[in-house]
C-alpha positions as CSV (number, residue, x, y, z in Angstrom):
1,P,124.6,113.1,115.6
2,V,126.5,110.6,117.8
3,V,124.9,107.7,116.0
4,A,124.7,109.0,112.4
5,A,128.5,108.9,111.8
6,S,128.7,105.2,112.2
7,F,126.5,104.7,109.2
8,Y,129.2,105.7,106.7
9,L,130.2,102.1,106.8
10,W,127.4,101.5,104.3
11,V,128.9,103.8,101.7
12,G,129.7,102.3,98.2
13,N,133.1,101.6,96.8
14,P,134.0,104.1,94.0
15,A,137.0,102.1,93.0
16,A,134.6,99.4,91.8
17,L,133.6,101.7,89.0
18,D,136.9,100.9,87.3
19,P,136.9,97.5,85.5
20,Q,140.7,97.3,85.8
21,A,140.6,97.9,89.5
22,R,138.0,95.1,89.9
23,A,140.2,92.7,87.8
24,A,143.3,93.4,89.8
25,P,142.5,93.8,93.5
26,D,146.0,95.1,94.3
27,A,145.6,97.8,91.7
28,A,142.8,99.3,93.7
29,H,145.4,100.6,96.2
30,S,147.1,102.5,93.5
31,V,144.0,104.4,92.4
32,T,144.3,108.1,93.2
33,P,141.6,110.3,94.5
34,E,141.7,112.2,91.2
35,Q,141.2,109.0,89.2
36,I,138.2,108.1,91.5
37,A,136.7,111.6,90.9
38,A,137.2,111.2,87.2
39,M,135.5,107.7,87.2
40,V,132.5,109.2,89.2
41,E,132.2,112.0,86.6
42,R,132.2,109.5,83.8
43,L,129.5,107.6,85.5
44,A,127.5,110.8,86.0
45,E,127.8,111.5,82.3
46,R,126.8,107.9,81.3
47,L,123.7,108.2,83.6
48,K,122.5,111.2,81.5
49,Q,121.9,108.6,78.7
50,T,120.4,106.0,81.0
51,P,118.3,107.9,83.6
52,D,116.5,104.7,84.7
53,D,119.6,102.8,85.7
54,V,118.9,102.1,89.4
55,D,122.3,100.4,90.1
56,G,124.2,103.3,88.3
57,W,122.4,106.0,90.3
58,T,123.0,104.0,93.5
59,M,126.7,103.8,92.8
60,L,126.8,107.5,91.8
61,A,125.0,108.7,95.0
62,R,127.2,106.6,97.2
63,S,130.3,107.6,95.4
64,F,129.5,111.3,95.7
65,N,128.8,110.7,99.4
66,M,132.1,109.0,99.9
67,L,133.9,111.9,98.2
68,G,132.2,114.3,100.6
69,R,130.2,115.9,97.8
70,F,127.0,115.7,99.8
71,D,124.9,118.1,97.7
72,Q,125.6,116.1,94.6
73,S,125.0,112.9,96.5
74,A,121.6,114.2,97.8
75,K,120.6,115.2,94.2
76,A,121.5,111.7,92.9
77,Y,119.5,110.1,95.8
78,A,116.6,112.4,95.0
79,H,116.5,111.0,91.5
80,L,117.0,107.5,92.7
81,V,114.1,107.5,95.2
82,K,111.8,108.6,92.3
83,L,112.8,105.4,90.6
84,V,112.5,103.3,93.8
85,P,110.2,105.2,96.1
86,D,109.6,102.8,99.0
87,N,113.1,101.5,99.7
88,A,114.0,102.3,103.3
89,G,117.7,102.0,102.8
90,L,117.8,104.4,99.9
91,L,115.5,106.8,101.7
92,A,117.8,106.7,104.8
93,D,120.9,107.3,102.7
94,Y,119.1,110.2,100.9
95,A,118.2,111.8,104.2
96,D,121.7,111.3,105.5
97,A,123.3,112.9,102.5
98,L,120.8,115.7,102.5
99,G,121.5,116.3,106.2
100,M,125.2,116.4,105.6
101,A,124.7,118.9,102.7
102,R,122.7,121.1,105.0
103,G,125.4,121.5,107.6
104,R,125.0,118.1,109.3
105,R,121.4,118.9,110.3
106,L,118.5,116.4,110.0
107,E,115.7,118.8,110.9
108,G,113.1,119.6,108.2
109,E,113.2,117.7,104.9
110,P,115.9,115.2,105.9
111,Y,113.8,114.1,108.9
112,E,110.7,113.9,106.7
113,I,112.5,111.5,104.4
114,V,113.6,109.5,107.4
115,K,109.9,109.2,108.4
116,R,109.1,107.9,104.9
117,A,111.9,105.3,105.3
118,L,110.4,104.2,108.7
119,K,107.0,104.0,107.1
120,A,108.5,101.7,104.5
121,D,110.3,99.6,107.1
122,P,109.7,100.3,110.8
123,S,112.7,98.2,111.8
124,H,115.3,99.7,109.4
125,V,118.3,100.3,111.7
126,K,119.8,103.3,109.9
127,S,116.4,105.0,109.7
128,L,115.8,104.4,113.4
129,A,119.3,105.8,114.2
130,L,118.7,108.9,112.0
131,A,115.3,109.5,113.6
132,G,116.8,109.3,117.0
133,S,119.5,111.7,115.9
134,A,116.9,114.1,114.5
135,E,115.0,114.0,117.8
136,F,118.2,114.5,119.7
137,E,119.0,117.6,117.6
138,L,115.5,118.9,118.5
139,K,116.2,118.2,122.2
140,N,113.4,115.7,122.3
141,Y,115.5,113.3,124.3
142,A,112.8,110.9,125.3
143,A,111.9,110.4,121.6
144,A,115.6,110.0,120.6
145,A,116.1,107.4,123.3
146,A,112.9,105.6,122.2
147,Y,114.1,105.3,118.6
148,W,117.5,104.2,119.6
149,E,116.1,101.6,122.1
150,R,114.4,99.9,119.1
151,I,117.9,99.4,117.6
152,V,119.5,97.5,120.5
153,P,117.7,94.1,119.9
154,L,118.3,94.4,116.2
155,A,122.0,95.2,116.5
156,G,122.6,93.0,119.6
157,A,123.2,94.5,123.0
158,E,126.7,93.0,123.3
159,S,127.9,94.1,119.8
160,E,130.1,97.1,119.5
161,Y,127.3,99.0,117.7
162,G,124.8,97.9,120.3
163,R,127.0,99.3,123.1
164,S,127.5,102.5,121.1
165,I,123.7,102.9,120.8
166,Q,123.3,102.1,124.5
167,A,125.7,105.0,125.3
168,S,123.7,107.3,123.1
169,I,120.5,106.2,124.9
170,E,122.1,106.9,128.3
171,E,123.2,110.3,127.1
172,A,119.7,111.2,125.9
173,R,118.2,109.9,129.1
174,G,120.6,112.0,131.1
175,L,119.9,115.2,129.2
176,G,116.2,114.6,129.3
177,G,116.0,113.6,132.9
178,I,114.6,110.2,132.0
179,P,115.1,107.6,134.7
180,A,117.2,104.5,133.8
181,G,115.1,101.5,132.9
182,S,112.0,103.5,131.7
183,I,111.2,103.1,128.1
184,G,110.4,106.3,126.1
185,Q,107.9,106.6,123.3
186,A,108.9,107.4,119.8
187,P,106.7,110.1,118.2
188,A,103.5,108.6,116.6
189,A,103.9,110.9,113.6
190,V,104.4,107.9,111.3
191,P,101.8,105.1,111.5
192,G,103.4,101.9,112.6
193,V,106.7,103.5,113.6
């Protein structure tokens, strides 16, 4: 849970749906939440006519997510991952939205989707973070720390994100009684993960 919140940096820009907002950058600041919601609804309507539009579904799913409409975001991602089934980024975003729609919980189907993402890309940072968060929720602290430890070299130990991950690792180690310096093992449920 500690790590997952930082991934909302990857959310799309719903103002980009409006061609006038794209043409006039200063105008984007004057777009109201109601106008953004209306643009998202127009996009949803358009996608009924073009159900194979990967870019459109991606924008719709991210826009619903940004608007806090997680159930609709998860449904859009569910459609999207049928079009692009082995994309770790889309699978991780789907799991994240579904987890948010289910009361900020990753257990069950959201975690299974995260495992699919890790199978597609074992080094996908968001998927590793979500897997660690899911294990943390399940009180499998050694597994949580093991997933998060795999992020540190990818993010850079001295980066702000790397330090945040390190703090999460230390918290998991403390709660799990894992000695500092020992490296945990991520579950072997997913081959190559």
